[in-house]
C-alpha positions in Angstrom: 0.0 0.0 0.0 1.3 3.4 -0.9 0.9 6.2 1.6 1.3 9.8 0.5 3.0 12.5 2.6 -0.3 14.4 2.6 -2.3 11.5 3.9 0.2 10.9 6.7 0.1 14.5 7.7 -3.7 14.4 7.8 -3.7 11.3 10.0 -1.2 12.9 12.4 -3.4 16.0 12.8 -6.6 14.1 13.6 -6.2 13.6 17.3 -4.1 13.0 20.4 -3.4 9.4 19.5 -1.8 10.6 16.3 0.3 13.4 17.6 -2.0 16.3 18.6 -1.0 17.2 22.1 -3.6 18.4 24.6 -1.3 20.3 27.0 -1.2 23.9 28.1 2.5 24.0 27.4 2.2 22.4 24.0 -0.3 24.0 21.5 -2.0 21.9 18.9 0.2 21.3 15.9 0.0 21.9 12.2 2.2 21.3 9.2 0.9 24.5 7.6 3.2 27.5 8.4 0.3 29.9 8.0 -1.4 28.3 11.1 1.5 29.5 13.3 1.7 33.2 14.1 5.0 34.9 14.8 5.6 34.8 18.5 5.5 38.0 20.4 7.0 36.8 23.7 3.7 37.0 25.5 3.0 33.3 24.8 3.6 30.9 27.6 6.1 28.8 25.6 8.1 31.9 24.6 8.0 34.2 27.6 11.5 33.4 28.8 13.2 33.6 25.4 14.7 36.9 24.3 13.2 37.0 20.8 15.3 39.9 19.7 18.4 37.8 19.9 17.1 35.0 17.7 17.9 36.8 14.5 14.5 36.2 13.1 14.7 32.4 13.3 11.4 32.3 15.3 9.7 34.4 12.6 10.6 34.7 8.9 14.4 34.8 8.6 15.7 32.9 5.5 16.5 29.3 6.2 18.7 28.8 3.2 22.0 30.4 4.3 25.0 28.3 3.8 26.6 28.9 7.2 27.3 25.3 8.4 29.3 22.4 7.2 28.4 18.9 8.2 30.6 15.8 8.2 30.3 12.4 9.9 32.0 9.2 10.8 30.0 5.9 11.2 30.9 2.3 11.9 30.3 -0.5 9.4 26.6 -1.4 8.9 25.3 2.1 9.6 24.2 4.4 6.8 24.6 8.2 6.9 23.8 10.6 4.1 21.9 13.6 2.8 18.6 12.9 1.0 16.5 15.2 -1.0 13.2 15.3 -3.1 10.5 12.8 -2.3 12.7 10.8 0.0 13.3 13.9 2.2 9.6 14.9 2.0 8.6 11.4 3.2 10.7 11.9 6.4 8.9 15.0 7.5 7.0 14.1 10.6 8.5 10.5 10.7 8.6 10.7 14.5 4.8 11.1 14.5 5.1 14.7 15.6 3.1 17.6 14.3 4.9 21.0 14.5 3.6 23.3 17.2 5.8 26.3 16.6 6.4 28.4 13.5 10.1 27.7 13.2 9.6 24.0 13.3 6.8 24.1 10.7 9.1 26.3 8.5 12.0 23.9 8.8 9.8 20.9 7.7 8.3 22.9 4.9 11.2 24.9 3.5 14.4 23.1 4.1 14.9 20.9 1.0 17.2 18.2 2.3 17.4 15.8 5.3 20.5 14.4 7.0 19.5 10.7 7.6 21.2 8.3 9.9 19.9 4.7 9.5 20.8 1.9 12.0 19.3 -1.3 10.5 17.5 -3.8 12.6 19.7 -6.0 14.8 22.8 -4.0 14.2 24.9 -3.1 17.2 27.2 -0.2 16.4 30.5 -0.8 18.1 31.5 2.9 18.0 29.5 6.1 18.3 28.1 7.7 15.1 29.5 11.2 15.2 27.9 14.1 13.3 30.1 17.2 13.2 28.3 20.5 12.6 30.7 23.4 12.1 29.3 26.9 11.8 31.0 29.4 9.5 29.0 32.6 9.7 26.6 33.8 12.5 25.3 36.7 10.3 23.5 34.2 7.9 20.5 32.2 9.0 19.8 28.6 8.0 17.6 25.6 8.8 18.3 21.9 9.2 16.3 18.7 9.4 18.0 15.5 10.8 16.4 12.1 11.1 17.9 9.3 13.3 16.3 5.9 12.7 17.2 2.9 15.0 15.8 -0.4 13.7 14.3 -3.2 15.7 16.6 -4.5 18.4 19.5 -2.3 17.2 21.9 -0.6 19.5 23.8 2.6 18.8 24.9 6.0 20.0 24.7 9.1 17.9 26.6 12.3 18.8 25.8 15.6 17.3 28.6 18.1 17.9 28.0 21.8 17.2 30.9 24.2 17.0 31.8 27.4 15.3 29.6 30.5 14.5 26.1 30.1 13.0 22.5 31.0 13.4 20.5 27.8 12.9 17.0 26.5 13.4 16.9 22.8 13.5 14.5 19.9 13.8 15.9 16.5 14.9 13.5 13.5 14.6 14.3 10.2 16.3 12.6 6.9 15.7 13.5 4.1 18.1 11.9 0.8 16.9 10.7 -2.0 19.2 13.4 -3.4 21.4 16.1 -1.0 20.3 18.6 0.7 22.5 19.3 4.3 21.3 21.4 7.1 22.7 21.5 10.6 21.3 24.1 13.1 22.7 23.7 16.7 21.4 26.6 19.0 22.3 26.2 22.8 21.9 29.8 24.1 22.1 29.3 27.0 19.8 31.3 30.2 19.5 30.1 33.2 21.6 28.1 34.7 18.8 26.1 31.6 17.7 22.3 31.3 17.9 20.8 27.8 18.0 17.0 27.2 18.1 16.2 23.5 18.0 13.6 20.9 18.6 14.3 17.2 19.2 11.4 14.8 18.9 11.6 11.0 19.7 9.2 8.2 19.2 10.0 5.2 21.4 8.8 1.7 20.5 7.6 -1.2 22.5 10.2 -2.3 25.1 12.7 0.1 23.6 15.1 2.3 25.6 16.1 5.8 24.7 18.7 8.1 26.2 18.9 11.8 25.2 21.7 14.0 26.6 21.6 17.8 25.9 24.9 19.5 26.7 25.1 23.3 26.3 28.2 25.4 26.9 28.7 27.9 24.1 26.6 30.3 22.0 25.0 33.6 22.6 21.5 32.0 22.8 20.7 28.3 22.8 17.2 27.0 23.1 16.5 23.3 22.8 13.2 21.3 23.2 13.6 17.6 23.9 10.4 15.7 23.5 9.4 12.0 23.7 6.3 10.0 22.9 5.7 6.2 23.0 4.7 3.7 20.4 3.8 0.9 22.7 4.1 -0.5 26.3 7.4 -1.0 28.0 9.2 2.0 26.4 11.7 3.9 28.6 13.2 7.3 28.1 16.1 8.9 30.1 16.5 12.7 29.4 19.7 14.2 30.7 21.0 17.7 30.5 24.1 19.7 31.5 24.7 23.4 30.9 27.0 26.1 32.0 26.1 29.8 31.3 28.6 32.6 31.3 28.0 36.4 31.4 25.3 37.5 28.9 24.5 33.9 27.7 20.9 32.7 27.5 20.6 28.9 27.7 17.1 27.4 27.6 16.1 23.7 27.8 12.6 22.4 27.7 11.5 18.8 27.9 8.2 17.1 27.3 7.5 13.4 28.1 4.1 12.6 26.6 3.1 9.2 28.0 0.9 7.8 25.2 1.1 4.2 26.1 0.8 2.1 29.3 3.7 0.8 31.4 6.2 3.3 30.0 8.9 5.2 31.9 10.6 8.6 31.8 13.3 10.0 34.0 14.8 13.5 33.5 17.8 15.0 35.2 19.2 18.4 34.2 21.9 20.3 36.0 23.3 23.7 35.3 25.8 26.3 36.6 25.8 30.0 36.1 28.5 32.7 36.4 28.9 36.2 35.3 26.6 39.3 34.9 23.3 38.5 33.2 23.9 34.8 32.7 20.5 33.4 32.3 19.3 29.7 32.2 15.8 28.4 31.8 14.6 24.9 32.4 10.9 23.9 31.8 9.9 20.3 32.3 6.6 18.8 31.5 5.1 15.3 31.7 1.7 14.5 30.3 0.2 11.2 31.6 -2.7 10.4 29.3 -5.8 8.3 30.4 -4.4 5.3 28.4 -1.0 5.5 30.2 -1.7 3.3 33.2 1.1 1.8 35.2 3.7 4.4 34.1 6.6 5.8 36.1 8.0 9.3 35.7 10.3 11.7 37.5 11.9 15.0 36.5 14.6 16.9 38.3 16.5 20.2 37.7 19.3 21.6 39.8 21.1 24.9 39.3 24.3 26.1 41.0 24.7 29.9 41.0 28.4 30.8 41.2 28.4 34.6 41.2 26.0 37.5 41.7 24.1 38.9 38.7 22.8 35.5 37.4 19.2 34.3 36.9 18.1 30.6 36.8 14.4 29.9 36.0 13.3 26.3 36.8 9.7 25.2 36.2 8.7 21.5 36.5 5.1 20.5 35.5 3.0 17.3 35.7 -0.3 16.9 33.9 -2.1 13.7 35.0 -5.2 12.3 33.4 -5.2 8.9 35.2 -4.6 7.9 38.8 -3.6 4.4 37.8 0.2 5.0 37.8 3.2 3.5 39.6 4.7 6.9 40.5 5.2 10.5 39.4 7.1 13.4 40.9 9.5 16.3 40.3 12.2 18.3 42.1 13.7 21.7 41.4 16.3 23.7 43.3 18.6 26.7 42.8 21.4 27.2 45.2 24.7 28.9 45.9 27.7 27.0 47.4 26.9 25.0 50.5 28.6 26.5 53.6 29.2 23.1 55.1 30.9 21.6 52.1 33.3 24.6 51.7 34.0 24.6 55.5 34.7 20.9 55.5 37.2 21.1 52.6 39.0 24.3 53.9 39.3 22.8 57.4 41.4 20.1 55.8 43.8 22.6 54.2 42.1 23.0 50.8 42.2 26.6 49.5 38.9 28.4 49.0 39.2 28.5 45.2 40.1 24.8 45.0 37.3 24.0 47.4 34.8 25.8 45.1 36.2 24.0 42.1 35.8 20.6 43.8 32.2 21.4 44.7 31.4 22.3 41.1 33.0 19.1 39.8 31.1 17.1 42.4 27.8 18.8 41.4 28.3 17.7 37.7 30.2 14.4 38.1 27.3 11.9 38.6 25.4 13.3 35.6 28.5 13.3 33.4 29.1 9.6 34.1 25.5 8.9 33.0 26.2 10.1 29.5 27.7 6.7 28.7 30.4 7.7 26.2 33.8 7.7 27.9 35.4 10.1 25.4 32.6 12.6 25.8 32.7 12.2 29.6 36.4 13.1 29.7 35.8 16.1 27.4 33.0 17.4 29.6 35.1 17.3 32.7 37.8 19.3 30.8 35.2 21.8 29.6 33.8 22.3 33.1 37.3 23.1 34.2 37.8 25.6 31.4 34.5 27.3 32.2 35.5 27.7 35.8 38.8 29.2 34.7 36.9 32.0 33.0 35.8 33.4 36.4 37.9 33.4 39.6 35.3 32.3 42.2 35.6 35.0 44.8 33.1 36.9 46.8 30.4 34.4 46.1 28.1 36.3 48.5 25.6 34.4 50.6 26.4 30.7 50.6 23.0 29.6 52.0 21.1 27.2 49.7 17.7 28.0 48.6 15.1 26.2 46.5 12.0 24.0 46.7 11.1 20.4 46.1 7.8 18.8 45.2 
């Protein structure tokens, strides 16, 4: 049977079971760009984002600028390449997702090519599949569509590494077939002038496992949405995030676990540090447990460590529950300065104040870094955290009393 792209889109837009999301944080979607108004900043999903710094990516900036170069390495048995024409069109919405923002609808409508990573069924990739995205010009604006397909019972890790200067709007769609084990690591290590607006959408099959790690250090403004839905019972998603914002940087992460099948799991842990005047981070978590999603388990957690005065960390966890027949659901959120007791303990044993502060920051991130699951990246992250700390001598940290809330 032949299924046209138009018929697939029509099916996706029919109701919640096909991709339309009934959530106050996730408006109903449409593939038609005209259905999405240009954000003003008054909308709930845009109120934290400094729209003036997006270079028009959220509105009508051209998406055809040639300001990034992509290259890749892949182990034997894995296919990576750029597709165009009908093949690219057929991949738009392959994750079962309907665009609910203007920029994502524009990417799927206007960007002519798709970077496709295909891991066939039963293939276990012995090495990570690495996609290098190198920006060359932050004054140009461009769009990108990436599809990562993991076949039944396959096992693989995909790393997206973003460096250089660019202004990019991107949509990454991930399909994890039944029984597969998939990991996606997205590293935003841009130059200081880069703007990166992205949406990652994953569909997790029956008894499949999915790990997504969002790691943001560089860029003037980085905003990433990481969403997941489920194709059948037994699917599990682990959403990890690590970010470090310096003076003037805006780093925003949003996650959405849409439990569309029973006996599914989601676990989100994001940690961030801030230093320097007007460093700003935003984390918005949301879990929607539909009526059909009985027996699910979910937990979301966000921790922020404020290293200097003049920073702002916004942290907003949400749970939307339509059935009481669940195994467990909860969330935690906290923002704090250095802990007095930790610093006192280290200094009382002859450790200098600056070294004590460094050790506390490393301890704050260490457990999360070890969960990434790629040794070379874990070592790189530890080095990057060290480099970030070196940018700002941690003195006069002000009040060291922790503050925050848990639910």
